[in-house]
N, C-alpha and C positions, 0 to 999 in steps of 0.2 A: 302316241299318246298326247292329249293337250297338256299345255304347260300349266303348272300350278304355282300360284304366287304365295309361297311360305317357305320358312326354314324350320328346323327341328324345334327351336324354341317357340316360334309363334304357333306351331302345330300343337305343341303341348299346352299353351296358354288357351288356345280354342277348344281343346279337349276338356281341360278343367272347367271352363265355362259352361260348356253343354252339359257335362256330366253333373256338375254341382246344382244346375237348374233343372234337372230332369222332371218330367211330369209323373214319374213312376210313384205316385202317391200310395198306391196299394202295396207296393214293394216295401216301401218305408214303414208303413203301419204294419205290414206282415212281420218284418223283421222284429219290430218292438213287441208285438203281441207274442211272437214265439218266445222271446227272451223272458218276458214276464211270466208267461204260462210256465215255461221251464222252471223258472225261479220259484214260483209259489206252489205249483203242483208237486215238484220234487221236495221242496221244504216240508209241506204238509205230510208227504209220504214218510220222510225221515222222522218226523215227530208225531206220528199218527196215534201213538199210545198216550200222549199227553192231552190234557183238556185243550179245547179249541183256542182260548185266549192265550195259554202258553205257547201252543204250537204256532199260532200266528206271530207271536212276538219273536220267537226264535227263527221263524222263517224270514221275517222282515229284516232280522239283524245278520243275515247272511253276508252282508258286505262288510261286517266288522271283523276284528281278529280275536273275538271272544272264545277263551279256551274251551267252554263247555261245548261249543259247536263242533270241536274236533272229537267228541265222544259219540257222535252219530255212528250207528252200526255200518252203513254202506259207504265205504270210502269213495268209490267212483262216483256214486250219485251225489255225494256231498260236494266233491269238487265241481261237478257240473252246475249244481245250484249256486255255488258261491261264485263261480265265473259268470253265470247268467245273471246274478244280482249285480255284479260289477260292471257288466256290458250294457245292462238296460239303460241306465242314466247316461253313460258316456255316449252310446250310439244315439239315444234321444237328443242330446245336445249337439252332436255332430250333424244330424239330420236338421235340427231346428235352425242351425246357423251354417248350413252347408253353402247357401247362396253367397253370403259374405265370405266364408272361408274359400270358396271356389274363386271369387273375384280377387281375393288377396293373393291366392297361389297363381292365378292367371297373370296378375300384375308383376309377380316376381319372375315368372318365366318370360314374360313379355319384355323384361330389361335386356333380353338377347335377341328379340325379334328383328327380322330383317326379310327383305324381298317379299313383303306382305302387302296388302291394300289398305289404305286409310281413306275413309269417306267422311267428309265433314257437311253435316246437315242432317235434319229430321224430317224433311218432306216425303211425301209418298214415293217420288222417284228414287230418292236416296235409299229408302229402306228396301225398295224393289231390287236395287243395284246390290245392296249388301247380302239379301237372301240369295240372288242369283250367283254371286260369287261364292257363297258358302256351298251351294249345289255343286260347283265345280271344285270344291275342296280347297279353295283359297282360305288363308287366314286374313280375317277382316277386322279392323278397328274402326267403330263408328263413333265420331265425336258429335255428340247431341246435347243441346241445352235444353232442359225441360220436356224431355221425352216422356210420354205417358207410362206410368208404372207397368201396366199390363203388356204394353207394346215392347218395352225394354225387356221384360222377362221372356216374352215370346222370341225376341231376337237371341237373347243369351241362351235359351234352350237349343238353339240351332248352332251355337258356337260363335256367335258375333260378339266380341268384346266391346261393350258400350262404355265409352268414356264420357262423363259429363264434364262440360266446360265450353269455353269460347274458342272456336277453332282459329280465329284470327290472332290469338295470343301465342307467342313463341313457346311458352313452358307447356301449353296444352299440346302443340304439336310435337314438342320434344318427348312429352310423356307417352305420345302415340307412336314415337319413333318414326315420324315422318321423314326424318333425314336419312333413314335406312330402308325406306319403303321401296318397292318396285313402281307403285302408282299412288299418287294422291288425288282424289277426286273432290274438288270444292263445289258442293252441291247446296250451299245456302240459297234461300229465296231471293236475296239481294245480290245483284251482279257486283256491286261495289265491294261487299264482303268476300265474294269469291276471288276478285283480283287482289284483295287484301291477304287472303290465305296464300295465293301464289307468291306474293311478295314475302310473306313470312317464311315459307319453305325455302325460298331462294337465300334469305338471310340466314336461316338455320344451317343450310348446307354450306354456304360460303364458297370458297374456291376449291373445296375438296373434290377430288375426281370421283366420277361415278360412272362405272361401265356395266351395263348400259346406264344412260342418264335417267333420272327419276321422272317418269311421266307424270305432269301435273295437269289433270283435265279440269278446266275451268268452265262450269255451266254459265251460259248467258241467255237472258230472255230477250234482250234488245238485239235486233238484227244488225243495227248500225255498230253497236259495241262489239258484237261478235267480229264484224268486218275489220274494225280497228285493232282488236286483239290479235287477230291474225296477221295483220300488217306489222304490228309490233314484233311479233315472232320472227317475220321475215326480215325486219331490220336488225334483229339480235342475231339471226343466223349469218347475215352479211358482214357483221363485225366480229364474229367469233374467231378466237385464236386458234392455234393448232390443237387438234383433238376435239372430240365432242364436249358440249357444255354439260355441267352436272344436272341441269335441269331442263326438260324438254317440255315447254308449255304447249297444251293441246286444247285450245278453246273449242267448245262445241255447243251445239243447241238442239234440244230435243225436237223443237219445232221443224227445224231443218232435217233432222233424222227422219221424222215421221213423213215429211214431204218427199224426201228422196226415196224412201222405201215405198210409198204409194206410186210414184212415177215409174220406178223400176218394175213394180208388180203389174201395174194395170196399163201400161203403155199399149201392149199388144191387143188388149181387149178393147180399148178405145179406138185404136186404128182399124181394127176389124168392124167394129159397129159403124164408124164413119163410112167405111167401104159399103157395107151392107145397106146403110141409109142413103147412099149417094151424096154425101156431104162434100163440100169442096175442101174443107179444112177441119182440123180439131177446134171445137168451140166449147170452152168450159164456162160454165155459169156458177158464180159464187153468191150464196146467200150468207151474207156476213163477210167481214173482211178483217178479223183479228189477226194477231201475229201469225198464228198457225195457217190461216188461209193465205196470208201474204206469202209465207214460205212456199206454199204449194204453187202460187201464181208465179213466183220466181222460177221454180224449177221446171215449170211447163214452158215458160218463155225461153229458158236457157236450153232445154234438152229435147223437147217433144217436136222435133222438125223431121218431117217425112218426105222422101223424094217423090212420093205419089200424091201429096197434098200441098196446099198452100201453107204459108206460115201460121202458127197457132193463133187463135183469138180468144180473149177473155171479156166476160161481161161481169161486172160486179154490182150486185144489189145491196144497198146499204141504207140505214135511216138518215145518215148524213152523207151523202155521196161527195158533196163538195170537200169536206174534210178528208175523206178517205182518199180521194183523187189527189189533192194536194200533198198529203203525207207520202202516197206512193211515188209521186213524181218528184218530190224533194229527195227521197232516198235513192232514186235511180235517175238522176238528172240526165245522164248521158244517153239513155234509151229513149228519151224524147228530144234531145238538143241536136240530134244528127240525122234528120230525115233522108239526107242524100245517100246514107248507108243503110240505116234501118231504123224504124220507129215502132215501139211496142204498141201492138194492136189491142188496147184495152179501154173499155168504156165504163163509166159509173152512172148507174140509174138509181133512182129513189124508191125504196119500199121499206116500210116499217112493219115487221112482222108481229110486233107488240100491239099495234093499233088496228092492223088489217089482217084479214084472214087470207091464206093462200088459196086463190081461185084462178079461173081460167083467164080472167083479165090481166093478171101479172105475166102469165105465160105468153098471152097475146102481145103484150107490150114488148117483151123482150124478143119475141119471134119476129115481130115487125121491124124492130130497130137493128137487130144484130143476127137474126137467124136461129134455127133450132140448135139446142145444144148436143154436144156428144157426150158430155158429162156434166154432173152437178156436184159441187162442194158445199156442204153446209158447215159453217163454223162461225157462230155468233158469239162465242165467249164463254158459254156455259153448256154443260153437258145436258141438263133438263131442256133448255131451250133448243138445242141441236136435235134431241130425239123428237120433241114435239113438232118442230118444223119438218124434220125429214119424213116423218109419218104422213103429215098433211101433203108434202110434196108427192109422195109416192102415189097417194090416192088421186091427186089431180092429174098428175103425168100419165098414169094408167087409164085415166077416163077417155076411152076411144083411142088408146095408144097415142096420146097427144105427143108426150115426150119420153119415148122408150129408152131413157138414158140411166146409166148407173148413178146412184146418189151416194156420195162419200161423205159420211158423217163423222165429224170430229169428236173423239171421246177421250178425255184425259185418263180415265180409268175404266178398265173393262167392267161392264155391268151385265146382269141377267138379261137384259133386253138385247143388248149386241150379240151376246152368245146364242140367243134364241131366234132373232129376227133380222140382224144386220150382219149376215154371215157371207153375203155376196150373191152372185147369180145361182140359183138352184133350179131354174126352169129352162127348158129348151127354147121356148118362144122368146122373141124380142119384146122385153118390157122393162119398166123402171124397177130396180131392186135397191136394197140397202146394204152398204158395206161400211162398217166401222173402221176407223183408223186413227192412229196416234196415241193409243193408251200407253201409260207409262210401263205397264207390266210387259209389254211388247218392245218398247224402244229403249227403257232404262235397264239394260242387260249388260253383262260382262262382254258379250261378243261385239255389241255396237259401240258402248261408251269406252271401254278400255282397250279392247282388241282392234276397234275401228273396222269392223267387218264391212261397212258400207263403202270404205275406201280401198278395198282390195282391187276392185275393178279399175279405179283411178289410178292405182300404182302400176297396173299392166299398161294403161293408156300412156302414161308418162314414159314408161320404158320404151314402148314402140316409138314414141315420138323422138325421145332424146338419142336413141340408137339406130333409128331407122329399121326396126326389125319387121316392119310390114312390108318391106320389099322382098322378104323370103317366105319360106313356108311357115305355117303355123308353129307356134311355140309349143314345146312339150310341157306337160304339167310340171315338171321339175323347174323348168325355166319360169313358168309363170309364178311359182311360189318364190323362186329366188328373186325375182324382179320386185316383190313386195318388201324385201329386206332394206332397199335403198330409199323407201319412200319417206322416211323421217328427215332426210337431208333435203327434200324438195322444198323450195320456198312456197309460201302461202299462195301467192298469186297464180303460181302454176298448178298448185294443188286444186284451187278453185276451177280452173279450166279443165282439168282432167276429171274432176268430180262430175262436171257437166257431160263429158265425154262417156263416162261410165254409165250416167243415168240414161243417156241416149242409146246405149248399146243395144237394147231390145227393140227399139224403133229401127235401127239398121238391119237387125235380124229379120224384122218383118218386111222391111223394104226388099231385102234380098230373097224373100219368099219362103221363109222358114218360121216355125213355131216351137216352143218346148215340147219334147216328147211327154206324152201323158203316161201315166202308170200302166205298165204292160206293154208299152210301145217300144220298139227297138230304134233308138235315135242315133243320129250321125254326130260324132264329136268333132268332126273336122270340116265344118261347113265353110264355104267360100262364096265370095260375092261374084255373081254372073258377069262376065266381061262387058256385056251390053249395057250393064247398070252402073258400072264403076265410076264413070265420069259424072253421071247424073247424080249419083249419091254423094260424090266428092264435092260438086257444086252446092248441094244442099247442106253438107257438113261445113263448108266455108260460111255460107249464110248463118248456120246455127252458131258457129264459132264467134261471128262478129256480134250476134245477139247477145251471147254470154258475156263477151268482153265488155260491151256497152252497159249491160245490166250491172257488171261488177265495177263500173265506175271508170273504165278506160275510155279514151277519146282518140279520134283520128288525129294525126299530127298536122300541124299548120304548115304552109308553105315555107320551105327552107329549114324546116325544124327536123332534127333527128329522133329516132326512137328513144324514149327515156323511161325506164321502168319505175324510177322513184316518182316521176310526175304522172305515171300511168298514161303514157301516150304512145301509140303504136302505128308503125308505117304500113301494116298489112290490112288495116281497117278500110279496105277498098273493095269495090265490086270484083267478082270473079274475073271478068274480062280483062282487068288491069293487073292481074297476077302473072308472074313469070312461071316458067314450066317447073322450077324448083318449089316455089310456093304451092302450086297446085298439087305437086306430088306429096307434100306434107299433108294435104287434106286426104288424098288417097291412103296414105299411112294410117290416118286416124280411122278412116272407114274400115280398113282391115284390122285395126286395133280392136274395134268394137266386136269382131267375131271372137277374139281371144277372151275380151272381158266377158262375153256372153257364156263362153265355154266354162270360164271359172264359176260363173253365177249358176249355171245349169249343167251340172256334171252328168245328168242322165242323157244329154245330147238333144238334137233337134229333128224334126220331120218337116217336109214340105208342107206349107199351109194351103188350105182349100182356096 
């Protein structure tokens, strides 16, 4: 059974919150109507022999202790009427103020809450995460300042405790019992505020021991800040004293999650298409280069290296290609400063979709300069713009089957359009089709943000590398899950390397000649790399690893220099021919690790691909 983040007190608080804000309006009015009807119908029956005005007066006075009322002939009916008369106003008041009463009771029970989830922020991704956690029966406290009334009511009806206040303030976090939570998610729109929340939780906890430590998930929109936050975590882990720290910071980015999920899901489709079209390499064309598109570009350059193709190629179309190119190269300096090792194959071309329509001429320009694409990414910065541009591209690409490539359309929130028309390939023929990716409903979930679902494969890859498990038979499923337990102790620089290994797993499976089993197919869960391919795939794996290290900011060592993790200089950033046998075997281990990573991601098994 999946773990639930809650204790008895927090569950009670969530239950009171949900019950007191229930939508059962018919039930509430029904109770009141029954009580009032019993009161007046019974009263009039008791005083049916009196004039109407007197009967009404005596019936209405059933709530009093008037002696004459006890002279009524039917004792049982009299008591029913009196209690109905007493209950009607009391129940009415309780129902009228049930929301406030429920919140008060929830706050009282919340004084003992522990092992719950605290989410700070009122953005759409924060609300999605809160609702998904409640579906898993977790106890959730949402800290939101200025949340719309109807939105807050809807969350409370689901059992989410909504706490108004500034999440950067210690007292607000103390009220939310953040220092006793299992996880705190800093989800404010401002990256600086999220870092302040992490610092506030750290101050609130102090030196108190937490076993396990409180996971503080810090959302970041800046790729550079994400990298620096992760390096800060590594520095903290290097200096930690005996025992785990009370706080385990976990910086994350929804853009990176969306990009990684897209690469893991679509890599085999792109490789198969490149083979079918006779292309020498994977070539991804980007229309727009916002943060989400850049995240996809990074993952492609780090992970999508196949032994059957040349290194991946990217082409970016932007209204201001000079600025886009300068920004990308500034953020990935080492990927362009060491051409003797590897240099990212990316070009920036000019195209403004706001002032020019998508037509055959722009396709011709790209094709002449860079070749036909294997896939297209549309990410201009706005959902309406992406939808409009993606539709136009699909029409032009399918005109004479000019560019029969999948079009991956960035969408921050799932829309009716994507549900109906951007669902992926639904035809047998080779043609351009639309597939939406990146919606917060898909990415901002408990499985990805809190449980780190996308890092499960990376944990397996690290276990292979650190213990040399690839030199023996495949790991059992029990060993696979046990390997993930030590992932929290891995330094971020090695996490980054192993994330890329995991993202490349399905590429390795494709290279080895397999694909995931379809529904109804009997798949093999113990696939291996053919002996005649192992060295070739290991050589490609080394090239991919060098690309990932350079993209992550590492550099080759200078003459006479030793490897230095703090300065991010590595002595193995050299061509395959210069590696010794032990280093080459490490790449063989990572190739075999990919098979176990793939097994974890696709438990239904694999079948030989056509």
